C-alpha positions in Angstrom: -43.5 73.4 83.3 -44.3 69.7 83.2 -41.6 67.1 82.6 -41.3 63.4 81.9 -37.9 62.8 83.5 -39.2 60.3 86.0 -41.0 58.3 83.3 -37.8 58.3 81.1 -35.7 57.3 84.1 -38.1 54.4 84.8 -37.9 53.2 81.2 -34.2 52.9 81.6 -34.3 51.5 85.1 -32.1 54.4 86.2 -31.8 55.9 89.7 -31.9 59.6 90.4 -28.3 59.3 91.6 -27.1 57.7 88.3 -28.9 60.4 86.2 -27.4 63.1 88.4 -23.9 61.6 87.8 -24.4 61.4 84.1 -25.8 64.9 83.8 -23.2 66.4 86.2 -25.7 67.8 88.8 -26.8 66.7 92.3 -29.4 64.0 93.0 -31.3 66.8 94.8 -31.5 68.7 91.5 -32.9 65.7 89.7 -35.5 65.2 92.5 -36.5 68.9 92.4 -37.0 68.7 88.6 -39.1 65.6 88.9 -41.2 67.4 91.5 -41.6 70.5 89.4 -39.8 72.6 91.8 -36.8 73.4 89.6 -36.7 74.5 86.0 -33.4 73.4 84.4 -31.1 75.5 82.3 -31.1 75.1 78.6 -27.8 73.3 78.9 -29.1 70.8 81.4 -32.3 70.2 79.5 -30.2 69.4 76.4 -28.0 67.1 78.3 -31.0 65.2 79.7 -32.5 64.8 76.2 -29.2 63.4 75.0 -29.0 61.0 77.9 -32.5 59.7 77.2 -32.0 59.8 73.4 -35.0 61.9 72.9 -36.0 65.4 71.9 -36.1 68.1 74.6 -39.7 68.7 73.7 -40.5 65.1 74.7 -39.0 65.8 78.1 -40.4 69.2 78.9 -43.8 70.8 78.2 -45.0 74.3 78.9 -48.2 74.7 80.9 -50.7 77.6 80.6 -49.4 79.0 83.9 -45.9 79.4 82.3 -47.2 82.1 80.0 -48.1 84.5 82.7 
């Protein structure tokens, strides 16, 4: 799954640590998501969309490999 978390964070001039605090997860979790190593829960994905004031579909995108 691809995500635009890093891009959205940059638009808001927000650190990983601040996003982690706002979404109630660790900075390492934010880092792992940005690197594509961690797929967030539905709850976390919705929290992130709300923080960035966007639709969850703007943050996360399925790739062909996700359908296997």
